[in-house]
DSSP file (Angstrom, degrees, kcal/mol; ACC not computed):
  #  RESIDUE AA STRUCTURE BP1 BP2  ACC     N-H-->O    O-->H-N    N-H-->O    O-->H-N    TCO  KAPPA ALPHA  PHI   PSI    X-CA   Y-CA   Z-CA
    1    1 A M              0   0    0      0, 0.0     3,-0.1     0, 0.0     2,-0.0   0.000 360.0 360.0 360.0 133.3    0.0    0.0    0.0
    2    2 A A        -     0   0    0      1,-0.1    63,-0.2     3,-0.0     3,-0.1  -0.339 360.0 -85.3 -70.4 157.8    1.3    3.4   -0.9
    3    3 A A        -     0   0    0      1,-0.1    -1,-0.1    60,-0.1    59,-0.1  -0.355  54.3 -98.7 -61.8 143.9    1.5    6.0    1.8
    4    4 A R        -     0   0    0     59,-0.1     2,-0.3    -3,-0.1    59,-0.2  -0.337  41.2-154.5 -64.9 148.1   -1.7    7.9    2.4
    5    5 A Q  E     -A   62   0A   0     57,-2.8    57,-2.6    -3,-0.1     2,-0.4  -0.740   4.7-129.5-118.7 168.6   -2.0   11.3    0.8
    6    6 A K  E     -A   61   0A   0     -2,-0.3     2,-0.3    55,-0.2    97,-0.2  -0.912  18.0-179.6-122.9 148.1   -4.0   14.4    1.6
    7    7 A A  E     -A   60   0A   0     53,-2.2    53,-3.3    -2,-0.4     2,-0.4  -0.966  12.6-154.3-138.0 153.3   -6.3   16.6   -0.4
    8    8 A L  E     +AB  59 101A   0     93,-0.8    93,-2.5    -2,-0.3     2,-0.4  -0.968  15.7 178.9-139.3 119.1   -8.1   19.7    0.9
    9    9 A F  E     -AB  58 100A   0     49,-2.1    49,-2.5    -2,-0.4     2,-0.4  -0.926  19.1-164.9-126.9 142.8  -11.3   21.0   -0.6
   10   10 A G  E     + B   0  99A   0     89,-2.9    89,-2.5    -2,-0.4    47,-0.2  -0.995  25.0 150.5-121.4 123.7  -13.7   23.9    0.0
   11   11 A A  E     - B   0  98A   0      1,-0.6     2,-0.3    -2,-0.4    87,-0.2  -0.168  66.5 -73.1-146.1  43.8  -17.1   23.6   -1.7
   12   12 A G  S    S+     0   0    0     85,-0.7    -1,-0.6    44,-0.3    85,-0.1  -0.700 106.2  16.6  97.5-154.4  -19.6   25.4    0.5
   13   13 A C  S  > S-     0   0    0     -2,-0.3     4,-1.1    75,-0.2     3,-0.5  -0.313  71.5-139.3 -56.7 128.7  -20.9   24.1    3.8
   14   14 A F  H  > S+     0   0    0      1,-0.2     4,-2.8     2,-0.2     5,-0.3   0.672  88.3  77.7 -71.0 -15.8  -18.5   21.4    4.9
   15   15 A W  H  > S+     0   0    0      1,-0.2     4,-1.9     2,-0.2   134,-0.3   0.953 102.6  35.3 -58.9 -51.8  -21.2   19.0    6.2
   16   16 A G  H  > S+     0   0    0     -3,-0.5     4,-2.3     2,-0.2    -1,-0.2   0.844 116.2  55.4 -71.7 -33.8  -22.3   17.8    2.8
   17   17 A V  H  X S+     0   0    0     -4,-1.1     4,-2.2     2,-0.2     5,-0.2   0.939 109.3  47.1 -63.7 -47.0  -18.7   17.9    1.4
   18   18 A E  H  X S+     0   0    0     -4,-2.8     4,-2.1     1,-0.2    -2,-0.2   0.934 112.1  50.2 -60.0 -46.6  -17.5   15.7    4.2
   19   19 A A  H  X S+     0   0    0     -4,-1.9     4,-0.8    -5,-0.3    -1,-0.2   0.893 109.7  51.3 -60.7 -40.5  -20.3   13.2    3.7
   20   20 A A  H >< S+     0   0    0     -4,-2.3     3,-0.8     1,-0.2     4,-0.3   0.921 111.3  46.3 -64.3 -44.4  -19.7   13.0   -0.1
   21   21 A F  H >< S+     0   0    0     -4,-2.2     3,-1.4     1,-0.2    -1,-0.2   0.829 103.3  63.2 -70.6 -29.7  -16.0   12.3    0.3
   22   22 A R  H 3< S+     0   0    0     -4,-2.1    -1,-0.2     1,-0.3    -2,-0.2   0.777  99.9  55.9 -63.1 -24.0  -16.7    9.6    3.0
   23   23 A R  T << S+     0   0    0     -4,-0.8     2,-0.4    -3,-0.8    -1,-0.3   0.557  83.6 104.2 -84.5  -8.1  -18.6    7.6    0.3
   24   24 A V  S X  S-     0   0    0     -3,-1.4     3,-2.1    -4,-0.3     2,-0.2  -0.626  78.0-120.6 -80.7 124.9  -15.6    7.6   -2.1
   25   25 A V  T 3  S+     0   0    0     -2,-0.4     3,-0.1     1,-0.3    -2,-0.1  -0.451 100.6  31.2 -62.2 128.4  -13.8    4.2   -2.2
   26   26 A G  T 3  S+     0   0    0      1,-0.4    37,-2.7    -2,-0.2     2,-0.5   0.210  85.4 122.8 103.5 -13.2  -10.2    4.8   -1.2
   27   27 A V  E <   -C   62   0A   0     -3,-2.1    -1,-0.4    35,-0.2    35,-0.3  -0.725  37.3-175.8 -81.2 126.6  -10.9    7.7    1.1
   28   28 A I  E     -     0   0A   0     33,-2.8     2,-0.3    -2,-0.5    34,-0.2   0.852  65.6  -2.8 -89.2 -41.5   -9.5    6.8    4.6
   29   29 A E  E     -C   61   0A   0     32,-1.7    32,-2.9     2,-0.0     2,-0.4  -0.993  52.2-164.1-153.1 146.8  -10.7    9.8    6.5
   30   30 A A  E     -C   60   0A   0     -2,-0.3     2,-0.4    30,-0.2    30,-0.2  -0.990  14.7-172.9-134.9 126.7  -12.6   13.1    5.8
   31   31 A T  E     -C   59   0A   0     28,-2.2    28,-2.7    -2,-0.4     2,-0.2  -0.978  18.5-134.8-127.3 126.4  -12.4   15.9    8.4
   32   32 A S  E     +C   58   0A   0     -2,-0.4   109,-2.8    26,-0.2     2,-0.3  -0.532  48.7 118.1 -75.4 143.5  -14.4   19.1    8.4
   33   33 A G  E     -CD  57 140A   0     24,-2.6    24,-3.0   107,-0.3     2,-0.4  -0.916  54.8 -74.1-174.8-157.7  -12.4   22.2    9.3
   34   34 A Y  E     +CD  56 139A   0    105,-2.5   105,-2.6    -2,-0.3     2,-0.3  -0.972  38.8 163.0-132.1 139.0  -11.1   25.6    8.3
   35   35 A S  E     +C   55   0A   0     20,-1.7    20,-3.2    -2,-0.4   103,-0.1  -0.975  49.0  43.2-148.5 159.1   -8.3   26.7    6.0
   36   36 A G  S    S+     0   0    0    101,-0.5     2,-0.1    -2,-0.3   102,-0.1   0.497  83.8 106.1  88.7   5.2   -7.0   29.7    4.1
   37   37 A G        -     0   0    0    100,-0.2    -1,-0.3     2,-0.1    16,-0.2  -0.399  69.2-125.2-109.8-172.3   -7.4   32.3    6.7
   38   38 A D  S    S+     0   0    0     14,-2.4     2,-0.5    -2,-0.1    15,-0.1   0.129  74.4  99.4-122.4  20.0   -5.2   34.3    9.0
   39   39 A V  S    S-     0   0    0     13,-0.4     2,-0.2     0, 0.0    -2,-0.1  -0.932  70.5-126.9-109.0 129.3   -6.7   33.6   12.4
   40   40 A E  S    S-     0   0    0     -2,-0.5    -2,-0.1     1,-0.2    99,-0.0  -0.510  86.5  -4.1 -72.2 139.1   -5.1   31.0   14.7
   41   41 A S  S    S-     0   0    0     -2,-0.2    -1,-0.2     1,-0.1    98,-0.0   0.893  88.4-158.9  46.1  56.5   -7.4   28.2   15.9
   42   42 A P        -     0   0    0      0, 0.0     2,-0.3     0, 0.0    -1,-0.1  -0.260   2.7-142.2 -66.3 152.6  -10.6   29.7   14.4
   43   43 A T     >  -     0   0    0      1,-0.1     4,-2.7    98,-0.1     5,-0.2  -0.717  25.7-107.7-106.9 162.3  -14.0   28.8   15.7
   44   44 A Y  H  > S+     0   0    0     -2,-0.3     4,-2.5     1,-0.2     5,-0.2   0.926 119.9  52.0 -56.5 -47.5  -17.2   28.3   13.8
   45   45 A P  H  > S+     0   0    0      0, 0.0     4,-0.5     0, 0.0    -1,-0.2   0.889 111.4  48.3 -58.7 -36.5  -18.7   31.6   15.0
   46   46 A Q  H >4>S+     0   0    0      1,-0.2     3,-1.3     2,-0.2     5,-0.7   0.944 111.8  47.7 -66.3 -47.3  -15.6   33.4   14.0
   47   47 A V  H ><5S+     0   0    0     -4,-2.7     3,-1.9     1,-0.3     5,-0.2   0.876 104.9  61.3 -62.7 -36.7  -15.5   31.9   10.5
   48   48 A C  H 3<5S+     0   0    0     -4,-2.5    -1,-0.3     1,-0.3    -2,-0.2   0.682  90.8  68.0 -64.8 -17.5  -19.2   32.6   10.0
   49   49 A T  T <<5S-     0   0    0     -3,-1.3    -1,-0.3    -4,-0.5    -2,-0.2   0.638 101.2-134.4 -74.8 -12.2  -18.4   36.3   10.4
   50   50 A D  T < 5S+     0   0    0     -3,-1.9    44,-0.2    -4,-0.3    -3,-0.1   0.794  80.6 102.8  62.7  29.7  -16.6   36.1    7.0
   51   51 A T      < +     0   0    0     -5,-0.7    -4,-0.1    -4,-0.1    -3,-0.1   0.461  60.6  68.2-117.2  -5.3  -13.7   38.2    8.5
   52   52 A T  S    S-     0   0    0     -6,-0.3   -14,-2.4    -5,-0.2   -13,-0.4   0.668  94.2-127.8 -89.8 -17.1  -11.1   35.4    9.2
   53   53 A G        +     0   0    0      1,-0.3     2,-0.1   -16,-0.2    -6,-0.1   0.311  65.0 133.4  84.6  -9.3  -10.3   34.6    5.6
   54   54 A H        -     0   0    0    -20,-0.1     2,-0.4   -18,-0.0    -1,-0.3  -0.405  45.6-148.1 -75.9 150.7  -10.9   30.9    6.3
   55   55 A A  E     - C   0  35A   0    -20,-3.2   -20,-1.7    -3,-0.1     2,-0.5  -0.891  28.2-108.4-108.1 147.0  -13.0   28.7    4.1
   56   56 A E  E     + C   0  34A   0     39,-3.1   -45,-0.4    -2,-0.4   -44,-0.3  -0.675  57.6 173.6 -69.1 123.3  -15.0   25.8    5.4
   57   57 A T  E     - C   0  33A   0    -24,-3.0   -24,-2.6    -2,-0.5     2,-0.4  -0.806  33.7-135.8-132.4 168.5  -13.0   22.9    4.1
   58   58 A V  E     -AC   9  32A   0    -49,-2.5   -49,-2.1    -2,-0.3     2,-0.6  -0.988  14.0-146.5-130.1 123.1  -12.7   19.1    4.2
   59   59 A L  E     -AC   8  31A   0    -28,-2.7   -28,-2.2    -2,-0.4     2,-0.6  -0.798  19.1-161.5 -86.8 119.5   -9.3   17.4    4.7
   60   60 A V  E     -AC   7  30A   0    -53,-3.3   -53,-2.2    -2,-0.6     2,-0.5  -0.914   7.9-164.9-108.6 120.3   -9.4   14.2    2.7
   61   61 A E  E     +AC   6  29A   0    -32,-2.9   -33,-2.8    -2,-0.6   -32,-1.7  -0.915  24.2 173.6-101.7 128.9   -6.9   11.4    3.5
   62   62 A F  E     -AC   5  27A   0    -57,-2.6   -57,-2.8    -2,-0.5   -35,-0.2  -0.924  40.1-118.2-140.7 159.2   -6.8    8.8    0.8
   63   63 A D    >>  -     0   0    0    -37,-2.7     4,-2.1    -2,-0.3     3,-2.0  -0.872  21.8-156.6 -95.3 109.8   -5.0    5.7   -0.5
   64   64 A P  T 34 S+     0   0    0      0, 0.0    -1,-0.1     0, 0.0   -60,-0.1   0.632  91.2  64.5 -67.6 -11.5   -3.6    6.7   -3.9
   65   65 A D  T 34 S+     0   0    0    -63,-0.2     3,-0.1     1,-0.1   -62,-0.0   0.675 114.2  32.0 -77.9 -17.4   -3.6    3.0   -4.9
   66   66 A R  T <4 S+     0   0    0     -3,-2.0     2,-0.3     1,-0.4    -1,-0.1   0.699 132.1  15.0-111.0 -28.4   -7.4    3.0   -4.7
   67   67 A V     <  -     0   0    0     -4,-2.1    -1,-0.4   -41,-0.2     2,-0.2  -0.984  69.5-139.9-150.2 136.9   -8.4    6.6   -5.7
   68   68 A S     >  -     0   0    0     -2,-0.3     4,-1.9    -3,-0.1     5,-0.2  -0.524  27.2-114.4 -93.7 162.9   -6.4    9.3   -7.4
   69   69 A F  H  > S+     0   0    0      1,-0.2     4,-1.9     2,-0.2     5,-0.1   0.896 119.8  56.3 -58.9 -40.1   -6.4   13.0   -6.7
   70   70 A D  H  > S+     0   0    0      1,-0.2     4,-1.2     2,-0.2    -1,-0.2   0.891 106.0  49.8 -60.2 -40.3   -7.9   13.4  -10.2
   71   71 A E  H  > S+     0   0    0      1,-0.2     4,-1.4     2,-0.2    -1,-0.2   0.850 106.6  55.3 -67.7 -33.5  -10.8   11.1   -9.2
   72   72 A L  H  X S+     0   0    0     -4,-1.9     4,-2.6     1,-0.2    -1,-0.2   0.869 102.5  57.1 -64.9 -34.8  -11.3   13.1   -6.0
   73   73 A L  H  X S+     0   0    0     -4,-1.9     4,-2.8     2,-0.2     5,-0.3   0.850  98.7  60.9 -63.2 -33.0  -11.7   16.2   -8.2
   74   74 A D  H  X S+     0   0    0     -4,-1.2     4,-1.4     2,-0.2    -1,-0.2   0.950 109.5  41.5 -55.8 -48.7  -14.5   14.3  -10.0
   75   75 A T  H  X S+     0   0    0     -4,-1.4     4,-1.5     2,-0.2     3,-0.3   0.945 113.0  53.9 -63.9 -48.6  -16.4   14.2   -6.7
   76   76 A F  H  < S+     0   0    0     -4,-2.6     3,-0.5     1,-0.2     4,-0.4   0.919 113.2  41.4 -52.5 -50.7  -15.4   17.8   -5.7
   77   77 A F  H  < S+     0   0    0     -4,-2.8     3,-0.4     1,-0.2    -1,-0.2   0.737 112.2  56.4 -75.0 -20.9  -16.7   19.3   -9.0
   78   78 A A  H  < S+     0   0    0     -4,-1.4    -1,-0.2    -3,-0.3    -2,-0.2   0.743 103.3  53.8 -79.3 -22.8  -19.9   17.1   -8.9
   79   79 A I  S  < S+     0   0    0     -4,-1.5     2,-0.3    -3,-0.5    -1,-0.2   0.443 113.1  24.8 -97.9   0.9  -21.1   18.2   -5.5
   80   80 A H  S    S-     0   0    0     -3,-0.4   -68,-0.1    -4,-0.4     8,-0.1  -0.960  82.7 -96.8-153.1 171.3  -21.1   22.0   -5.9
   81   81 A D    >   -     0   0    0     -2,-0.3     3,-1.5     1,-0.1     6,-0.1  -0.817  31.0-170.3 -94.1 101.8  -21.4   24.8   -8.4
   82   82 A P  T 3  S+     0   0    0      0, 0.0    47,-3.4     0, 0.0    48,-0.7   0.499  78.8  67.8 -74.0  -1.1  -17.8   25.8   -9.2
   83   83 A T  T 3  S+     0   0    0     45,-0.3     2,-0.3    46,-0.2    -2,-0.0   0.556  78.4  97.0 -93.0  -7.8  -18.9   28.8  -11.1
   84   84 A Q    <   -     0   0    0     -3,-1.5     2,-0.6     3,-0.1    14,-0.4  -0.632  69.7-137.6 -83.9 139.7  -20.3   30.6   -8.1
   85   85 A V  S    S-     0   0    0     -2,-0.3     8,-0.1     1,-0.2    12,-0.1  -0.856  76.4 -18.8 -99.1 122.6  -18.1   33.2   -6.4
   86   86 A D  S    S+     0   0    0     -2,-0.6     7,-2.9     8,-0.1     2,-0.3   0.849 122.1  71.1  53.1  42.4  -18.1   33.2   -2.6
   87   87 A R  E     -F   92   0B   0      9,-0.4     2,-0.3    -3,-0.3     5,-0.2  -0.953  53.6-159.8-171.5 158.7  -21.3   31.2   -2.2
   88   88 A Q  E >  S-F   91   0B   0      3,-2.4     3,-2.2    -2,-0.3   -75,-0.2  -0.871  71.9 -52.3-144.1 113.7  -23.0   27.9   -2.6
   89   89 A G  T 3  S-     0   0    0     -2,-0.3    -1,-0.1     1,-0.3   -77,-0.0  -0.353 126.0 -10.0  56.6-127.5  -26.8   28.0   -2.8
   90   90 A P  T 3  S+     0   0    0      0, 0.0     2,-0.7     0, 0.0    -1,-0.3   0.602 115.3  96.6 -79.1  -9.8  -28.1   30.0    0.1
   91   91 A D  E <   -F   88   0B   0     -3,-2.2    -3,-2.4     5,-0.1     2,-0.4  -0.719  56.9-177.3 -85.8 116.3  -24.7   30.1    1.9
   92   92 A V  E     +F   87   0B   0     -2,-0.7    -5,-0.2    -5,-0.2     2,-0.2  -0.930  29.1  70.6-120.6 137.0  -23.0   33.4    1.1
   93   93 A G  S >  S-     0   0    0     -7,-2.9     3,-2.2    -2,-0.4   -43,-0.1  -0.550  85.8 -82.3 139.2 159.1  -19.6   34.6    2.1
   94   94 A R  G >  S+     0   0    0      1,-0.3     3,-1.8    -2,-0.2    -8,-0.1   0.771 119.6  70.5 -59.8 -26.1  -15.9   34.0    1.4
   95   95 A Q  G 3  S+     0   0    0      1,-0.3   -39,-3.1   -48,-0.2    -1,-0.3   0.658  98.7  50.5 -67.0 -13.1  -16.0   31.1    3.9
   96   96 A Y  G <  S+     0   0    0     -3,-2.2    -9,-0.4   -41,-0.2    -1,-0.3   0.190  83.9 135.5-106.7  14.8  -18.1   29.2    1.3
   97   97 A R    <   -     0   0    0     -3,-1.8   -85,-0.7   -11,-0.2     2,-0.7  -0.169  63.1-110.1 -63.6 156.5  -15.8   29.8   -1.7
   98   98 A S  E     +B   11   0A   0    -14,-0.4    33,-2.7   -87,-0.2     2,-0.3  -0.805  56.3 154.7 -86.9 118.0  -14.9   27.0   -4.1
   99   99 A V  E     -Be  10 131A   0    -89,-2.5   -89,-2.9    -2,-0.7     2,-0.5  -0.999  39.0-155.5-151.6 141.8  -11.2   26.2   -3.5
  100  100 A V  E     -Be   9 132A   0     31,-2.9    33,-2.2    -2,-0.3     2,-0.7  -0.981  16.2-156.6-113.9 116.3   -8.7   23.4   -3.9
  101  101 A F  E     -Be   8 133A   0    -93,-2.5   -93,-0.8    -2,-0.5     2,-0.3  -0.852  18.9-150.0 -92.1 118.3   -5.8   23.8   -1.4
  102  102 A V  E     - e   0 134A   0     31,-3.2    33,-3.2    -2,-0.7   -95,-0.1  -0.664  19.4-161.7 -98.4 145.8   -2.9   21.9   -3.0
  103  103 A F  S    S+     0   0    0     -2,-0.3     2,-0.3   -97,-0.2    -1,-0.1   0.582  73.3   7.3 -97.8 -14.0   -0.1   20.1   -1.2
  104  104 A D  S  > S-     0   0    0      1,-0.1     4,-2.0     0, 0.0     5,-0.1  -0.958  81.6 -91.1-158.8 174.8    2.4   19.8   -4.0
  105  105 A A  H  > S+     0   0    0     -2,-0.3     4,-2.5     1,-0.2     5,-0.1   0.829 119.8  56.2 -63.9 -33.6    3.1   20.8   -7.6
  106  106 A E  H  > S+     0   0    0      2,-0.2     4,-2.7     1,-0.2    -1,-0.2   0.925 107.2  47.8 -67.9 -43.6    1.4   17.7   -9.0
  107  107 A Q  H  > S+     0   0    0      1,-0.2     4,-2.7     2,-0.2     5,-0.2   0.912 112.1  51.3 -61.3 -40.5   -1.9   18.5   -7.3
  108  108 A R  H  X S+     0   0    0     -4,-2.0     4,-2.6     2,-0.2     5,-0.2   0.929 111.4  47.3 -61.4 -44.5   -1.6   22.1   -8.6
  109  109 A R  H  X S+     0   0    0     -4,-2.5     4,-2.5     2,-0.2    -2,-0.2   0.934 113.8  46.5 -62.5 -47.2   -1.0   20.8  -12.1
  110  110 A V  H  X S+     0   0    0     -4,-2.7     4,-2.1     2,-0.2    -2,-0.2   0.917 115.4  45.9 -63.9 -44.3   -3.9   18.3  -12.1
  111  111 A A  H  X S+     0   0    0     -4,-2.7     4,-2.3    -5,-0.2    -2,-0.2   0.918 113.9  48.0 -66.3 -43.5   -6.3   20.9  -10.6
  112  112 A A  H  X S+     0   0    0     -4,-2.6     4,-2.4    -5,-0.2    -2,-0.2   0.898 111.4  51.1 -64.8 -40.0   -5.3   23.6  -13.0
  113  113 A D  H  X S+     0   0    0     -4,-2.5     4,-2.4    -5,-0.2    -1,-0.2   0.907 109.6  50.5 -62.4 -41.8   -5.6   21.3  -15.9
  114  114 A R  H  X S+     0   0    0     -4,-2.1     4,-2.5     2,-0.2    -2,-0.2   0.931 111.0  47.9 -62.4 -45.9   -9.1   20.2  -14.8
  115  115 A V  H  X S+     0   0    0     -4,-2.3     4,-2.5     1,-0.2    13,-0.2   0.917 111.8  50.4 -61.7 -43.3  -10.3   23.8  -14.4
  116  116 A A  H  X S+     0   0    0     -4,-2.4     4,-2.2     1,-0.2    -1,-0.2   0.913 111.5  47.8 -62.1 -42.8   -8.9   24.7  -17.9
  117  117 A R  H  X S+     0   0    0     -4,-2.4     4,-1.2     2,-0.2    -1,-0.2   0.892 111.3  50.6 -65.7 -39.4  -10.6   21.7  -19.5
  118  118 A M  H  X S+     0   0    0     -4,-2.5     4,-0.5     1,-0.2     5,-0.5   0.922 112.2  46.9 -64.3 -43.2  -13.9   22.6  -17.8
  119  119 A N  H >< S+     0   0    0     -4,-2.5     3,-0.6     1,-0.2    -2,-0.2   0.880 113.1  49.1 -65.8 -37.1  -13.7   26.2  -19.0
  120  120 A A  H 3< S+     0   0    0     -4,-2.2    -1,-0.2     1,-0.2    -2,-0.2   0.686  95.3  75.3 -74.6 -18.1  -12.8   25.1  -22.5
  121  121 A S  H 3< S-     0   0    0     -4,-1.2    -1,-0.2    -3,-0.4    -2,-0.2   0.777  87.5-142.3 -68.9 -26.8  -15.7   22.6  -22.7
  122  122 A G  S << S+     0   0    0     -3,-0.6    -1,-0.1    -4,-0.5    -3,-0.1   0.569  70.9 111.8  75.3   7.8  -18.4   25.2  -23.2
  123  123 A R        +     0   0    0     -5,-0.5    -4,-0.1     3,-0.0    -5,-0.1   0.581  56.9  79.7 -89.7 -10.3  -20.7   23.2  -20.9
  124  124 A L  S    S-     0   0    0     -6,-0.4     4,-0.1    -5,-0.1    -2,-0.0  -0.743  74.0-137.4-102.1 147.0  -20.8   25.7  -18.0
  125  125 A P  S    S+     0   0    0      0, 0.0    -1,-0.1     0, 0.0    -2,-0.0   0.748  90.1  13.6 -72.2 -22.2  -22.9   28.9  -17.9
  126  126 A R  S    S-     0   0    0    -42,-0.0     3,-0.1    -3,-0.0   -42,-0.1  -0.920  97.6 -78.5-143.1 165.2  -20.0   30.9  -16.5
  127  127 A P        -     0   0    0      0, 0.0     2,-0.2     0, 0.0    -8,-0.0  -0.314  58.4 -91.3 -64.1 153.1  -16.2   30.4  -16.0
  128  128 A V        -     0   0    0    -13,-0.2   -45,-0.3     1,-0.1    -9,-0.0  -0.493  35.0-168.1 -64.9 128.9  -15.1   28.2  -13.2
  129  129 A A        +     0   0    0    -47,-3.4   -46,-0.2    -2,-0.2    -1,-0.1   0.416  40.6 132.0 -98.9  -1.5  -14.5   30.4  -10.1
  130  130 A T        -     0   0    0    -48,-0.7     2,-0.3   -31,-0.1   -31,-0.3  -0.288  49.7-141.7 -56.9 128.3  -12.7   27.7   -8.1
  131  131 A Q  E     -e   99   0A   0    -33,-2.7   -31,-2.9     2,-0.0     2,-0.5  -0.681   4.4-150.4 -90.2 146.9   -9.5   29.0   -6.6
  132  132 A I  E     +e  100   0A   0     -2,-0.3     2,-0.3   -33,-0.2   -31,-0.2  -0.973  29.0 166.1-118.2 114.8   -6.3   26.9   -6.5
  133  133 A E  E     -e  101   0A   0    -33,-2.2   -31,-3.2    -2,-0.5     2,-0.3  -0.893  42.4 -96.5-129.8 155.2   -4.2   27.8   -3.5
  134  134 A T  E     -e  102   0A   0     -2,-0.3   -31,-0.2   -33,-0.2     2,-0.2  -0.541  48.9-110.1 -69.8 132.2   -1.2   26.4   -1.6
  135  135 A A        +     0   0    0    -33,-3.2     2,-0.1    -2,-0.3    -1,-0.1  -0.421  45.0 170.1 -65.6 133.6   -2.4   24.4    1.4
  136  136 A G        -     0   0    0      1,-0.3     2,-0.2    -2,-0.2    -1,-0.1  -0.141  49.5 -20.5-115.2-143.8   -1.5   26.0    4.7
  137  137 A R        -     0   0    0   -100,-0.2  -101,-0.5    -2,-0.1     2,-0.5  -0.461  57.2-151.3 -70.8 135.0   -2.6   25.2    8.2
  138  138 A F        -     0   0    0     -2,-0.2  -103,-0.2  -103,-0.1    -1,-0.0  -0.934   5.8-161.7-107.1 129.0   -5.8   23.1    8.5
  139  139 A W  E     -D   34   0A   0   -105,-2.6  -105,-2.5    -2,-0.5    -2,-0.0  -0.947  19.8-129.0-111.1 114.3   -7.8   23.6   11.7
  140  140 A P  E     -D   33   0A   0      0, 0.0  -107,-0.3     0, 0.0     3,-0.1  -0.341  27.8-118.0 -59.7 141.2  -10.3   20.8   12.4
  141  141 A A        -     0   0    0   -109,-2.8     5,-0.1     1,-0.2  -109,-0.1  -0.252  45.8 -70.0 -71.8 167.1  -13.8   22.1   13.1
  142  142 A E    >>  -     0   0    0      1,-0.1     3,-2.1     3,-0.1     4,-0.6  -0.169  51.3-106.2 -56.3 152.6  -15.5   21.6   16.4
  143  143 A E  G >4 S+     0   0    0      1,-0.3     3,-1.3     2,-0.2    -1,-0.1   0.835 116.4  64.0 -55.3 -37.7  -16.5   18.0   17.2
  144  144 A Y  G 34 S+     0   0    0      1,-0.3    -1,-0.3     3,-0.0     7,-0.1   0.693  99.7  55.5 -66.1 -14.2  -20.2   18.6   16.6
  145  145 A H  G X4 S+     0   0    0     -3,-2.1     3,-1.5  -113,-0.1    -1,-0.3   0.711  84.4  99.6 -84.5 -21.8  -19.4   19.4   13.0
  146  146 A Q  T << S-     0   0    0     -3,-1.3     5,-0.1    -4,-0.6  -115,-0.1  -0.485 105.2  -7.9 -71.9 130.0  -17.6   16.0   12.4
  147  147 A R  T 3> S+     0   0    0     -2,-0.2     4,-2.1  -117,-0.2    -1,-0.3   0.831  88.5 161.5  54.5  34.3  -19.9   13.5   10.6
  148  148 A Y  H <>  +     0   0    0     -3,-1.5     4,-1.9     1,-0.2     5,-0.3   0.892  66.7  46.7 -55.4 -48.0  -22.7   16.0   11.1
  149  149 A L  H  > S+     0   0    0   -134,-0.3     4,-2.1     1,-0.2     5,-0.3   0.869 110.8  53.1 -67.3 -34.8  -25.1   14.7    8.5
  150  150 A E  H  4 S+     0   0    0      1,-0.2     4,-0.2     2,-0.2    -1,-0.2   0.898 116.4  39.6 -63.2 -38.8  -24.6   11.1    9.8
  151  151 A K  H  < S+     0   0    0     -4,-2.1    -2,-0.2     1,-0.1    -1,-0.2   0.721 131.6  20.9 -83.2 -22.4  -25.4   12.2   13.3
  152  152 A N  H  < S+     0   0    0     -4,-1.9    -3,-0.2    -5,-0.2    -2,-0.2   0.623 110.6  59.6-125.4 -17.6  -28.3   14.6   12.6
  153  153 A A  S  < S-     0   0    0     -4,-2.1     3,-0.4    -5,-0.3    -3,-0.1   0.444  90.1-127.1-105.2   1.6  -29.9   14.1    9.2
  154  154 A G    >   -     0   0    0     -5,-0.3     3,-1.2    -4,-0.2    -1,-0.3  -0.244  48.8 -42.5  84.5-174.7  -31.2   10.6    9.4
  155  155 A P  G >  S+     0   0    0      0, 0.0     3,-1.0     0, 0.0    -1,-0.2   0.681 122.6  69.1 -70.3 -19.9  -30.8    7.6    7.0
  156  156 A F  G 3  S+     0   0    0     -3,-0.4    -2,-0.1     1,-0.2     0, 0.0   0.690  99.0  50.4 -75.6 -15.8  -31.2    9.5    3.8
  157  157 A C  G <         0   0    0     -3,-1.2    -1,-0.2    -8,-0.2    -7,-0.1   0.379 360.0 360.0 -99.7   2.9  -27.9   11.3    4.2
  158  158 A R    <         0   0    0     -3,-1.0    -1,-0.2    -4,-0.2    -2,-0.1   0.476 360.0 360.0 -88.9 360.0  -25.8    8.3    4.9
């Protein structure tokens, strides 16, 4: 088995993002949290003010022998509207931005290539707004956010 790798995605509210990645074969762990801001140890109430710079994100740990980063991008782009700027549906603010935080040059290349292909396809109503940024510190969200839909939304969200 290859060493586990990490990917970090922001696609709106992290509850649904985490649940979606947990269903992907080859994903070992998915953790809701905060990335991309300038506040140490941010809390949910702080991030919700849209003043910390953080995005609600999900840290995905995966087995690259079972699922590739490119395949994780399939899930990422399927679960949200990557053409929306600083929002997903009713959730508005920079904390809900579409973003891929990359851990290395290969992830950056793969993500940038995917965005370029999506924009060139002509299938989207607007250009892809997804940002590609270097991964920095990831702060896990409070415990009540972890596996939130599994714990609170009933059997239809599992």
